[in-house]
N, C-alpha and C positions, 0 to 999 in steps of 0.2 A: 499209264506213262512209261515209256520205255526207258530201260536201265542202261547206263554206260558204264564205263570202267575208267578209274584214274590210271595214270601211268604206272603206279603202284599197285594195281590190282583191285583196289577197295571200290565199291559200288557207288556210283552216282545216280541219284533217281530224280533229281531237279530237272526242270526244263532248261532249254538253251539260254544262255546269257546273251545279251545284246553286246555285239564286239564295236558298236561305233562310240562308245566312251573312252575318252582318254585314261590312260593309266597314270596316277598321280604318285608323286614322290612321299616318303614317309613324313617329311617335313610340311608338305601341303595338306597330307591327310591330318597331321597334328593340329595346322591352323584351322581346318574345318571343326575338329573335335572342341577346340577351345571356344568355339562360338555356342556351343549347347547349354543346356541346362547346367547349372553350377550347384544348386541346392539338391541334395540327395535325402530321400527318405530310407529307411532300413529297407524297403522294397518298393520297386516301381513297375507298374505294368507297361512294359516296352512294345508288347505285341499282344493281340487278344489272348487272354490267359496265360501270357509267359511274363512272369516276374523275374527281375533282376534285382538281386539284394545282397545283403552281408551276412557275416557270421551272426550277428545279433539276431536278426529276425529268424535265422535257420535254428537258432537254438531256443526260440520261443514257442513252445508247443501250443499255447493257447492262442497265439497270434496266427499260427499256421492253421490251426482248427477253424478259426474264424473266418480267415481267407478261403478255406475249403480247398487247400494245398493237396494234391493227390501224388505228385511227383516231386522228387528233390534231386537236382544235380548239382553236386558239390565239387567245385573245381580246387578244393584245399583239403580233401580227403587225407587223411593219415591215421595211424594208431592213435594219435594223441588227441584228434579232435573227434567228435561224435560221428559216428558212422550209421550204418543200416540199423544197427541194434538201437540207437537212440530213438528211433521212430518206431520201434515194434509197438504193435497194438493200434498204431494211428492210422492204417490202411494207406500207407505211403510207399510208394515205389521208390527206391534209391539208386543211384549211380555215384559212384565216387572216383574222382581223378585227384592224384597226388600231384599237382602241378606247382612248380616255383614260378613266381612273379620276376622272373629274370629275362632279360633280352636274349640270352643264351639257352634259355628253355625251348626245347622242341615241342610246342603245344600242337602243331599240325598234326602229330600222331593220333591226336584224340578228335579232331575235328568231324570225321564221318561217325564215330560211335556216339558222340555227343549229339550230333544232329539228328541221327536216327532215333535215340531216347527222346529228345525234346518233340520230334515228329510224332513218335508213337503216343507219348502223353496228349498232345493236342488232338490227334486223331481220334482218340478215345475219349474225347470231350473231358479230358482232366484239366487240372491247373497245375502248372509246374513253376517251381522257384529254381532259378540257376543263380547259385551264390558262390563266391570266395570271401576272403577275409574283409574287405570293403566294398565289393562289387562294382569296381571301375575297371579292372584289366583282365584278369583270367577268366572270369565268369563272363565278362562281356564280350571278350574274344569268342568265346564259345557260342554266344548268342549271335554275333555277327557272322560266323561261319555257317550256323544254321540257317539264317535268312538268305545267304549267298547259295547255298546248296538246294535248299527246298522251295525257296521262293524267287528264285532266278535274279537276285539283286546283284548290282555291281557293289563293290566295297563302298563307294562313297552312297549309293543309295541306302544300304544297310546301317552305315554310320548315321546319316540324316534320320532315318526311322527311329534310331534307338536315342540318339543324343538329345533330342527335344523332350524326351521323358525322363531321362536320367543322364547325369553327367557322367561320362566314362571317358577314360583314357588308357586303353591298352598300352602296353610298353613297346618301344621302338621294335624290338625282335618280334613281338606277335604281329605288329602292323605288317613288317615284312612278310611274315608267314601268310597273313591274309592277302597280300598282294600277289604272292605265289600261288595261293588257291584260286584266286581270280583269273590268274593267267592260265592255270590248268584248267579251270572250268571253260574258259573261252576257247582254249586249244582243243579240248576234246569234245566240243559241241559246236 
């Protein structure tokens, strides 16, 4: 697959997005999100071998072992919460992003690196857990970006793919950033 570049120079490896879909407002996106699944487990499989979950599941080594998790993307990484060293000896590849669940936080700077990490995990036949504290905003935003970048989904298609498996509600700032990602992907392809 041919690689293209975002305007910021980072690599985009996904196929072209269809441009016939209308761009929705943040309010319209929230209405779609509110129609999804409301009950959440500690982790839910939202795409084959891609789990979206919370801090509780990420801290449960026995459950991670039973699930056969090979990769963890932690969107709440900090020196105060477990990091790569916590999983030492478990044969788990780890990526940490210290993101705040705030509408003013720029999560978009992590979209490409997170999508690449998820893609490599799945390409290598692994199972990946993407998590944050509750598993509905920061981690969900990274999963949506992955589906948009690597599976050429529109934001609405990505939301619909995830929300029926796990109740998610990215904050308004993250939704705006995902809309910008969608616009960038459309413009560049």
